[in-house]
C-alpha atoms as one frame of an Amber mdcrd trajectory, in Angstrom:
protein
-124.300-116.392  35.356-126.497-113.278  34.996-125.392-109.937  33.572-125.393
-108.343  37.028-123.149-111.104  38.423-120.745-110.760  35.475-120.643-106.980
  36.089-119.763-107.389  39.759-117.174-110.036  38.931-115.524-107.704  36.381
-115.425-104.895  38.951-113.840-107.285  41.425-111.106-108.216  38.925-110.550
-104.528  38.136-110.223-103.587  41.812-107.743-106.391  42.390-105.684-105.284
  39.395-105.669-101.659  40.559-104.579-102.655  44.055-101.841-104.888  42.609
-100.370-102.127  40.477-100.643 -99.588  43.314 -98.741-101.930  45.610 -96.196
-102.578  42.868 -95.768 -98.839  42.496 -95.291 -98.400  46.217 -92.584-101.036
  46.240 -90.749 -99.262  43.409 -90.776 -95.849  45.150 -88.030 -96.572  47.668
 -85.038 -94.285  47.247 -81.693 -95.648  46.201 -78.732 -94.359  44.265 -80.519
 -94.317  40.893 -80.407 -90.872  39.273 -78.925 -89.349  42.425 -75.315 -88.400
  43.070 -73.783 -90.160  46.036 -73.042 -87.789  48.900 -69.620 -88.385  50.404
 -69.854 -88.894  54.150 -66.765 -88.511  56.313 -65.717 -89.984  59.638 -64.439
 -88.063  62.654 -61.273 -90.155  62.219 -60.678 -88.506  58.827 -59.637 -85.312
  60.620 -56.186 -85.505  62.282 -55.617 -84.154  65.778 -53.972 -81.070  64.260
 -57.154 -80.347  62.328 -59.335 -80.406  65.434 -56.816 -78.233  67.276 -56.876
 -75.716  64.444 -60.701 -75.657  64.461 -60.635 -75.049  68.215 -58.752 -71.815
  67.535 -61.196 -70.483  64.936 -63.807 -67.750  65.372 -67.039 -68.895  63.715
 -70.356 -67.121  63.210 -73.468 -69.117  62.232 -76.772 -67.440  61.296 -79.781
 -69.759  61.269 -83.245 -70.608  62.587 -84.702 -73.714  64.259 -82.911 -76.454
  62.289 -79.717 -74.573  63.114 -80.463 -75.074  66.813 -80.915 -78.784  66.065
 -77.491 -78.935  64.421 -75.827 -77.078  67.295 -77.485 -79.346  69.879 -76.011
 -82.247  67.954 -72.611 -80.524  67.857 -72.592 -80.178  71.644 -73.302 -83.889
  71.989 -70.579 -84.767  69.475 -68.072 -82.572  71.323 -68.881 -84.208  74.652
 -67.806 -87.505  73.135 -64.808 -85.906  71.375 -63.066 -83.535  73.815 -60.404
 -82.749  71.210 -63.005 -80.380  69.683 -62.771 -77.429  72.061 -65.372 -74.998
  70.751 -67.559 -72.815  72.953 -71.032 -72.469  71.455 -73.250 -69.586  72.507
 -75.541 -66.907  71.078 -73.982 -63.528  70.332 -74.058 -60.610  67.926 -71.015
 -58.877  69.455 -67.553 -58.660  67.925 -66.010 -58.684  71.410 -67.367 -62.197
  71.983 -65.791 -63.566  68.833 -62.591 -64.819  70.381 -60.609 -67.899  69.266
 -62.467 -71.118  69.968 -65.948 -69.570  69.747 -68.823 -70.709  67.560 -71.143
 -67.734  67.947 -74.620 -67.986  66.557 -77.981 -66.221  66.376 -81.292 -66.577
  64.676 -81.480 -64.349  61.612 -84.399 -62.647  59.890 -87.897 -64.048  59.763
 -89.005 -67.468  58.612 -90.692 -67.500  55.172 -88.736 -64.333  54.283 -85.289
 -65.362  52.973 -84.412 -61.777  51.998 -84.774 -60.715  55.643 -82.335 -63.464
  56.599 -79.766 -62.219  54.092 -80.148 -58.669  55.414 -79.882 -59.682  59.070
 -76.916 -61.954  58.383 -75.131 -59.111  56.559 -75.839 -56.758  59.455 -74.378
 -59.164  62.003 -71.311 -59.896  59.881 -70.790 -56.147  59.510 -70.972 -55.832
  63.301 -68.631 -58.754  63.867 -66.397 -57.541  61.065 -62.936 -59.009  60.879
 -63.499 -60.942  64.111 -64.969 -63.924  62.249 -62.690 -66.399  60.500 -65.699
 -68.353  59.184 -69.286 -67.234  58.569 -72.234 -69.429  57.598 -75.829 -68.554
  56.649 -78.514 -71.241  56.677 -81.990 -70.812  55.247 -84.926 -72.842  56.604
 -87.163 -75.294  54.807 -90.130 -72.936  55.323 -88.357 -70.296  53.230 -89.164
 -72.350  50.120 -92.660 -73.280  49.003 -94.227 -74.107  45.667 -94.729 -70.353
  45.115 -91.108 -69.320  45.760 -89.242 -67.448  43.033 -86.008 -69.415  43.328
 -84.052 -67.168  40.959 -84.990 -64.085  42.976 -83.957 -65.699  46.269 -80.690
 -66.984  44.880 -79.784 -63.688  43.189 -80.335 -61.775  46.433 -78.314 -64.328
  48.382 -75.468 -64.198  45.870 -75.384 -60.401  45.896 -75.339 -60.373  49.714
 -72.469 -62.843  49.984 -70.489 -61.176  47.181 -70.668 -57.832  48.963 -69.616
 -59.370  52.284 -66.707 -61.181  50.631 -65.557 -57.893  49.133 -65.655 -56.174
  52.523 -64.149 -59.066  54.518 -61.693 -60.928  52.276 -60.081 -62.718  55.220
 -63.382 -64.328  56.265 -64.297 -67.692  54.760 -67.979 -67.763  53.814 -69.483
 -71.248  53.754 -72.497 -71.826  51.517 -75.134 -74.161  52.937 -77.888 -75.877
  50.982 -81.455 -75.407  52.206 -82.803 -78.181  54.421 -85.539 -80.543  53.267
 -88.693 -82.107  54.660 -90.151 -85.578  54.428 -92.871 -86.367  51.898 -96.263
 -87.985  52.109 -95.965 -91.741  51.619 -98.206 -94.774  51.533-101.027 -95.836
  49.281-102.811 -92.450  49.457 -99.695 -90.707  48.169 -99.333 -93.233  45.357
-102.970 -92.794  44.347-102.512 -89.015  44.274 -99.464 -89.478  42.078-101.334
 -91.722  39.642-104.386 -89.454  39.324-102.305 -86.286  39.108-103.064 -84.724
  42.498-100.296 -82.987  44.520 -98.445 -85.279  46.905 -97.560 -83.686  50.225
 -93.976 -82.391  50.296 -93.260 -82.791  46.589 -93.714 -79.205  45.355 -91.876
 -77.517  48.244 -88.926 -79.924  48.111 -88.658 -79.390  44.360 -88.213 -75.654
  44.985 -85.609 -76.318  47.687 -83.770 -78.624  45.323 -83.820 -75.979  42.564
 -82.194 -73.476  44.923 -79.666 -76.041  46.106 -78.711 -77.024  42.583 -78.147
 -73.371  41.644 -75.995 -72.906  44.746 -73.885 -75.985  43.994 -73.551 -75.168
  40.316 -72.326 -71.669  41.191 -69.925 -72.435  44.047 -68.965 -76.122  43.971
 -65.221 -76.569  43.529 -64.651 -72.833  44.017 -65.851 -72.045  47.530 -66.765
 -74.236  50.525 -70.249 -75.745  50.587 -71.964 -77.671  53.345 -74.538 -79.814
  51.551 -77.073 -80.050  54.358 -79.808 -81.250  52.002 -77.542 -83.913  50.547
 -76.709 -85.297  53.977 -80.311 -85.076  55.206 -81.393 -87.196  52.237 -78.692
 -89.839  52.712 -79.350 -92.981  54.732 -76.555 -94.289  56.985 -75.850 -96.995
  54.367 -75.219 -94.331  51.699 -78.419 -94.753  49.681 -80.535 -91.680  48.945
 -84.119 -90.737  49.743 -85.737 -89.300  46.638 -88.867 -89.184  44.535 -89.078
 -89.038  40.777 -90.199 -85.964  38.852 -90.616 -85.236  35.155 -87.126 -83.674
  35.156 -85.307 -86.286  37.244 -85.031 -87.194  40.910 -85.615 -84.905  43.879
 -84.231 -85.635  47.368 -86.219 -85.467  50.589 -85.449 -85.730  54.308 -84.830
 -89.273  55.551 -87.776 -89.961  57.883 -85.633 -91.568  60.598 -83.755 -88.271
  61.090 -86.791 -86.191  62.042 -89.367 -85.819  64.814 -91.974 -83.900  62.826
 -91.080 -84.083  59.156 -88.740 -81.081  59.180 -86.816 -80.636  62.436 -84.085
 -83.065  63.389 -84.433 -85.679  66.109 -81.523 -86.868  68.263 -80.250 -89.238
  65.578 -80.519 -86.627  62.836 -78.897 -83.938  64.978 -75.817 -86.001  65.695
 -75.539 -87.309  62.129 -75.685 -83.806  60.608 -73.557 -82.209  63.342 -70.686
 -84.643  62.804 -70.541 -83.774  59.121 -70.816 -80.042  59.909 -67.891 -80.121
  62.363 -65.822 -82.235  59.967 -66.464 -79.709  57.181 -65.455 -76.780  59.426
 -62.275 -78.590  60.500 -61.362 -79.348  56.888 -61.375 -75.660  55.921 -57.969
 -75.094  57.420 -56.357 -78.200  55.972
């Protein structure tokens, strides 16, 4: 065998070895429970009839953007199948509309500007005043990118909520983790990971996770939290969708819950909405 033939044969062996290890790496990337806390999922049956009746008498305000509309669309579908949940859902910024049995909502602020969302949310809560029994602010996934100063965003959020709690002590403020997106997958993503190039969705989800961890560390066990990110990254069988980083594991949105990598499809809407309604109903128990 000539030198040139030996060279080509060696390259062939090398290419086969590279492909083998890339495929092996792809197989080992599937999310599971390793290094990730299990998110407790509840059933509609976990809430007694008295709990749903009590929720149907609450006055709830929800400030959000597009994923919020997804959740509310899911809530309407869930309520059609569960008539014991008698909430009226509609957009409003008026205190007069906040009567018992209303889940009033609006978009707040501008996407990519979380401070504007805090300010707008505070303004609406000030307008609604004591008419809201429960108030919830949700950021969007586009509010967090690889350039986001997470500490700055969280500090402003915390200051906003603290001031509102001081002014409206009878209102229950629910903290909600920031939603996630899917990540780039497949052999191209694995190659990027091996050669040190950014994989689509990694950096932004890491920032979202940093914010979410700060929020949970600050409020968990003290004030109500709806872990939207935790539920979005949990498969129906309870396993988690995550990728590994140098500091641990980072969750991402389960692909089967989304239509475009960020917004929720019909399955995702209903799955998230059930958990959201269950959480709201549990506040009075």
